[in-house]
N, C-alpha and C positions, 0 to 999 in steps of 0.2 A: 259507316254506318253503310254497313253493307248491300242492307235493302233499298237502300236510298241510290246508291252505285247503280245496283243489278235495276234499278227504275228504270233511271237516268239510259244506262245504254240501249234499254228496250225502248226507249222514246227516240233516241234518235238514230233509229232504224227503220224510224217509222217514213213510209213518205206519202201522207196524207198533203203533206203541202204543197206538193209540185204536181199530184192526181197519176202518181204512178206505181208499176210492183216495181218493190226494188230487188235487185239484181246485184250478185257479190262484183262483176265489175263496175258496176256506175255507183255505188254505194258504201263497197268496202271505205275506200279508203279517206273520205270525204267524211262516212261517220267517224272514224279515227281521229279525222282533223278537229270534226266538228267534242269531237271525245276533249281534247287534248284544252282547246278553248272551255272547256265547261268544268275542266278542275282547274284551268288559271282564274273561273270565274268565279268559282267557290273559295282558291285559295285569298282571291283581292277581300272576300265579300264577309270569309275569317278573320282576314290581318283589321279589316276596316271594325268587327266587331269588335276585339280583342282592342283596337286603339282607343273607343269608347270607355270598355270595361275601363282599363287602366286607366283612361285620365278621370274618372269618375275613384277609383281607387286611391289615386292619390289626391285623388282632391279631399277625400274625407279623409284619408287617417297619416298621409306624409307631411313632414314640417314643411310650411308654406315660403317659399320666398318674397322677397317686397313685391314683384312683379304678377307674382301670384295674389294675393293681397287685394294689389289693385285691381287686378283682372277682374278679379269675384264681387269686390264693392260696384264697378262698373254694372256688371253683369246685373247682380242683384237692385240698381237701379233704375238697369233697366227693363228690367220682370217687374218693379213695381211701377212703372213708370207707363210697361203695359197695361193692367190690370186696370191703372187710373183711365185710362183710353179706354178699357174695353165697359168698365161701371159706365164713363158718361158717354161712350156710344146707346149701350143699351137702354140707358134715363133718357134716351135723346128720340129715339126708333117706339119709345113705348107711347101705345097709343093713351092709357091711362095713367094721367099727369099729380094722381092723389088729390089729396087736399090744398084748395087755395090760401098763401098765406096771405096775409091781411094786407089789403092795399097791392095785391096783385092779382094781371088778372090770366087769360090763361096763355094768352100772344106771348107776356112778360117771361112766362116760365120757363114757353120755348126758348125763348131767346139767353134766354140765358145759359139754359141747356145747351144751346149752339155753338155758344162760347166757351163753355165747357170742354164740351168735344173738341174746338180750334188749339185752346190751350193744354189742352193734354196732348194735344199730336204734335202741337210747336215743342212739349217735355220728350215727351217719344223721340222726337227729332234728334232732338238737342242729344238726347244720354245714347241712342246708337251710334249718331256721330263718333261723343267721348270714347265709345268705345271701342268700336269698330280703328280710329284715331292710335287708342294705346297698342291696340293687336296687332296694327300696321308697325308701330314701333319694336313692339314685342318681337314680329318677327324679324326685324331688320336683324338686331341684335341677338337672337338666336338663332334664325332662320326659320322655312314655312313649321316643322314637323312642331313646333315649340304651339301653333294653334289646331287641332284632333284636328278641327272640324276640314282647314285643309290639307293636314297626313290623307287626312282620305278620301280626298276629293283631287288628291294626286295621283295616288292609290289604279281610283276611279277612270280616271284622265288616262295613265297607263296601261287601263285593264283594253277601253278602247279603241286605244292607238297600235294595242301588240295585237287584238283579235281581227280591227277591222269591221269591214263589213255593216252588220248588221248591231253589232254594236257598238259605230259608231252613232246608227242615229238612234239608239237608246239616249246617250249620254248630249247628244244633238235634245231631244225630244228632253229631257231631264234642264238640260239650262234653260229653256224656255220660262221654267216654274219656278221664275221670281218671286212669286208671294207665298212658295209655297215651301218651298227648303232653304236652309242657310244662302247666303251670300256667296260663304266661301265656295261653294259648291259650283253657283252661277260663276263666278267670276273664272274659275279654273275650268270647268266643259264646255265655255264658248267658244274657246282656242281651237275647238274640235271643228270649227265655223268655216278656220282658214288653214286647216292643217288639215284636206282628208287622203289618202292618203295613194300614189301615185304607181301602177302600173311598166313593167319592164318594155320598151318597143316591140319587145321580142313576143311576150306576151299579148303586145296589142294585134303583132302582126297575126299570130298566130290564133287570137278568136274572129278575125278577118277572114281566113284561112279558113276556114271551120265555117264561119258562118254562110262564106259569098263563095264560097269556092275558087276563090284568087287570090292575090298576095294584094296590099294597096296599092304599091308602084304598078302593080299592071292594069290596074281599075279606075286609077285615082290621077290627075296628076299633080308633084309637089305638096304632097302628105307628109307633115309637118310633123317627124319623131318626137318632137316635146309637145307635151298637151295643151293646152289654150285654158284648161281650166279641172278642174278634179275633184269626186265627189264622194261620198261615202262606196257609191254605188258602180261607176263609171267615172269616166274622162272624156272630154272633148277634143278630137287632134281636128288643123284645118286642113283643107285640098282644096283637090282645082276640078273641076267638071270638066272630064275630058274632050270631049261632044264642046260643048258651050263655053266653057271657062271658068263658067261662072265660080264665085264664088265660095264653100261648103263648108259644115260641122258634121260632123262625124263623131257623135255617137257612140263609143265604146265600152262594154260591160267588161271588170273589171274579170279576169282569168280565173276562173272556178266557183265562183260566186253563187251561181245559179245550184251547184252541188250541192254545195256543205251549208244554205240560209236556210238547209229546211232543219237539219242540225241544228243551229245555232238558235236561233227559234224555237224550237223544244227544249234545247238548258236554260237558255233566260228564262222560260217561262217555267220549270221544274223549278228552280232554283229558285225568284220569286216567291211564287208558290210556300214553297217548302220554309222564308222568311217570316210567309204572314202565318204559319202554323208555326213555327217557333216562338216568333212579336210579335203579338197577335196588337197588341196595344199603341204598339211603334213603329210598325211596315204596312203600307196597306196599298202599295203601288200596282198591283196584282192586271190593273186596268189597265195601264202602261205595257204589258209583255201580252195582255188578250187584243188590244188595239195596231200593236205590226204584225202581227201575225198575219191576217186574212191580207193588209192593202202591201207586205213588204214581198207577197208574188207575184199581184199586180206592178205592182213598179219595176218588179224583174223582167217584164216584160214589154220590148220597145213595141215590140208591134201595137200593141193597146195604149201606148203610148202615142205613137203618128194617128190614132181612132180620136184620142184625146182633142188631142191637137185639134186636126179640123173637125170635131163638130165644134172645139170651143170657136175660130175662126164663126161658123155659121150664125152660132147664138150671139154674137159681139156686132156683129151686122145684124142681126132681127134684133136689138138692142138703140142700135145707135150709137157704136162707139168701134165700126170696124175702121172708118179712119182717122182714129186716135189710138189705137192699136194697132200692134204688127205681130202675127204669128209665124216662125219661118214656117215656107214651103218645106212638107217631107216628100222625096225623093225614095220613092216603094222601091223603085226596082233596085235601088242599093242599102233596103232595106231590111231588118230582119229578127226574133227574139232577141236579140242582143248584142247588134248593131243599127242606129236609129243614122241617119244619111237624111239631114235639112240645107236648104241655103243658108250660105250666114249673113246676118242682119244685127249690123253695127250699133253701141251703145254703150252705156256706162251702167253701173253698179246707182242704184236707186238714192243710197246715201250716201252717195260721194258726192260732198254740199262743195268741194271745188272744182268738180267737172262742168256743175248743174251752172257754177256763175260764169267759168270762165266759157260755158254754151251761151250767155245774157240770157238762162231761163230763171221766172220766179222762182223761189220753193215754196210759195205758198201752192203755185200753177202743178207745182210735179204732187205735191202731199196731197193736192185733191183731188189729180188724175186721177193716181194711186186707188185714192178710198173710192173714187165712181168704180170702176173697173169691177174693182172683187164688190163692191153692192153691191152692184148691180146683176154680177150672178151670184150672191147672195140669193136677192131678193125677184129676179125678172127671170134671170135661165132657170136657175135653182139646178145649172153644173157651175159645181163652182171648184177653183187649183186650190186645193191645201196644203203650198207649203210657196207662198212668197217670198223667202228670204229673199234681203238684197239682189245677191249673185242671178237670182233670178227672175226680177221687175227690171228689168235694165231700160233707163232714159238716153234719148238725142232728141235732140231740134228738129222737129217737125222743119218741113223744104217752103211748107205753103205760110211761115211766119215765125211768132218768136211764140210760140205755145208748146209744149214739151211734146212726145210722143212716147210709148210705150213695147217696147220690146218684152215679149212673156212668151219666157220659154223652160224647160221641164215642165211637160204635161206628163209622169209620170202619177202621178196622187191628184188627183180627182175625187170627186161623192157629186152622188145624183142624189137632190134632196127631195122626201116627198112631199106631197102640194098640202098637207096639213098639219105640216109641221115647220114649213115654208111659211105657212097664213100667221100660225101663232107670234113664229119671231119675228114675221115682221111689226103684228101687233105691238110685240115687249120692243120694238128697237123705236116705235111711233112712238110710242112711253115715256121712251127713254127721254124721248127728245127733247118730249112736250111738258117733263119731269108732271106725268099722270102716276099720281103715288100710287089709286088703285085699279089705273089698268098696271103700271108693273107688276104687282102682286098679283093682278088674274091671271096676266101674260105665264109668267112663271109658273103656277101652278100650272096652267097647262102642258109647262113644258116637260110638265114633275118633281120642282123643286117650288117645295113650299114654308117653311120656317128662316130656311138660309138665304133665302130672296134679295134680301139686301146687298150678300157676299155678296151673288151671278149677277147683281146688277154693277158691283163695281167695277168686275173682277171685264167685264165686259165692255163698261165707257173709259176704266182707269182713272176714275176718277171717284172720291171719296161718296156710299151715299148720302153722305150727311149735306153735300152740295147739291143734289139731285131736292132734296128736303128742301132744300132756302130757294133751288127756282120754284116751287111749287108754291109756295107762298108768293113769291116778286112774282111770275110766269115771262120770267127769261129765258133766252135758247144760250145765253151761258153767263157762269150765275156769278155775280161782283166779287166774290173770292179767288176764282179761277186761275190760276196762274199762266203767263201768257208767252213765256217760253217752255211751257211742258213741266215734267212730273216731278214735282217738288219736294223734300225728303218730308215736308211734311203731312203732303197728297199720299206717300209713299205710306209713311208710319200711321194713314187713317184704314190705308187696305190691306195693308197688314193687321191692323188690328180686328177688323170687321173677318181677317182670314184665322187671327189664333180663335178667336170664337166659336168659330163654327171648321175646325183643323179637322177633328175627327170627323162631321159629316159631308166632311169635302171631303175624304178621301171617300168614303161609304159612296157617294152619288155619283160622283165618278167611276165609280165599279160599275153602277148602274143604270146608266146617263146613254141615252141613244148611239151609235156611234158618228152619228152626223155630226150631234154635241160636239163628242172629240175632237173632234176635225175642222170645226168650225174653228173653239176654243186653240188650236191650233194655230187658223189662217189670225186672229184679232194676234196672239199673239206675236206673231213677223209682221203683221200691218200698223204693227204700237211700237214696234221696235223703227224700222222705215221712219216711221213720225217725229219718232222721238229726237231720229238723227237729222232731222229736216230743220231739228227747233217748231217741232209744232204748231207750223205754221198757220195751220187751220183747224177751226172748230169741224173734224172729222165726225162727231154722233151727229153734228148734222146732216152730213152729207148722208150717212145712214139712216138716219132719220127719213130724210127725203124720198130715197131711194122703195124704205119701207112701206113710206104714203102712197106711194107711187101703185107699187103690186097689191096694197090694201084697195083701191081704185080699180086696179083691173081686176081685180076677181068679181068687185061687185058689178062691174058694168057687162059681165060677163055671165055671171050668174045668178046673180041678185033680180029684184022683181022692181019695176018702175021708180015707183019711193026709195026703193034700196038705191040705184039709181043715179038718185038725182039727189040722195041726201049724200051720195057719197061722193058722189062730182061736190058739193057744196063745202065741203068735210073737207076734201083735199084744197079747193079755190082758197080754203083758208089759211089753210098751212104753209101754202103757197107764199099768202102776203106775208107771212110771221120771217120765212126762208129770205124772203126777198129784204122783207125793212133789214134783217140781220149782217146779210153778204150788204147790200149799201151802207151802212155802216161800218164794218172793216172795212169794204175799200174804202170811205173816208178818212178816218181815224191812220190807216194806212197809209196812202199817195196822195190822202190831200196837204199842203202847206200852210203850220199852223195850227193840225186838230195837236190836241195831245197824246196819239198816239200810243194810245193805254186803249185797251179792246172791252176794256172789263170796266169801265165809268161811262161810256160814251153807250152803251144797249139795254140801262137800266128803262126805258120806254118802253121795251120790247112785254 
């Protein structure tokens, strides 16, 4: 396709990404490197398409082994259970219940439909488990390539690792879409979070020399050659300040990344658009490329990251969390767009449960702190850290007692939320906490989501919408069917059921949603991962609902009439009373000897 190749070269020579006019000396080599990476991208995608076409042909026309027959039987059973679950969910969430059967009330029908959803979810979870077990056994016998999803995912992983930079960012983003793409991709691409590239020390010294005008040895004491940590865009080295002796963290951008990122983004966008044109019904991931382009340029500017860190410190102080969250101080005299120097702050990843236990901290307190900090950013300060993966959210024991303290790092990706969106989003989370079905629907509509509001609610809370409907009937803040230990396979099956119902709509709406919503969805995915790793010891929905309610009250106190202020204050006090009652029951069941220890049975009176 020569016309496509010509278009790609033209796009790669564009310098709009960097906001500068291209010159032969600055863009020729990076453009050629980007073209080589783009060619690997095209080759990888072509091979992935061929893998799926070959698998489809093999299933249709070639003789099938006993393993193939069993796999197809299990896939058919899984698909049948999935259809049954979708039908049960549609019946349960439909307002019109049809004609009542003799001797049955509307409530009886609703209870039967609810039970049908749970039964279908259990069957779906069991069918999926049997299929995955068979695939694992097949993989052990024949290798990963026997599973076409693993084969394609391995190709994509290899591409990300070889190309690096923006490609690793894309791979990490895909690894968070656990309800939208096959689990084989999630399992494979998740390794990118712990396998980022490392620049040779000579390249690190070169970047520092170019940016600061001197070598690391002349500027710092004991500059460590081995990086403490490495990510897709940069790596961190430990050094000591020559004047004060203070331990420092030096973040150094990978060499050449600034020059090649423009071409990489253009190449990725071009190929994604091409795939959307060739496979309009099967491929709708253009929104990922659209999101990456403007954000990557910001993340590559470490001076902007420094300003974000200082503003985040001020905002946390304003909302009363500065004594529980530490943001490393920036040393501006040693900071440029590619080198960021900060004071070193100790801490361990927020998902390191062994370190949490060894420090004498309660996992429940850690989970509540993490949820409180980011919900305060969303609903109160409207200036949000959008990349809270475990390595960026560090924990340590506070010097003032046995409570956890957070060290928040990597401030390159922030989003300023506009006020109207913030309030609509707050109304949605308050409604989710209170299981206000009309409020959920209205809030989702205000955010541009109409028919698929049930799925958005499930994606945000990581709980089935059926559970929210149950709480609407009982008045609970926690469902009696909620899993105490975290996400159950049946819960995941329910959410995937909604996702499959609206899969095409999801792809379409993700392409049209405001960018601030996309970044908040990414933030929620990261926070959900931390919460699950901690064993889901606290109800993060209640924490989010509390901050959302506080935001709505503050807005009315500032902008409302006297009556509005009084009404808002009464509503907020009523909500607080329910939250305090919920927290007391959780405390009682988890700390008082002789209590059941089961949160699900003890909150029915709420």
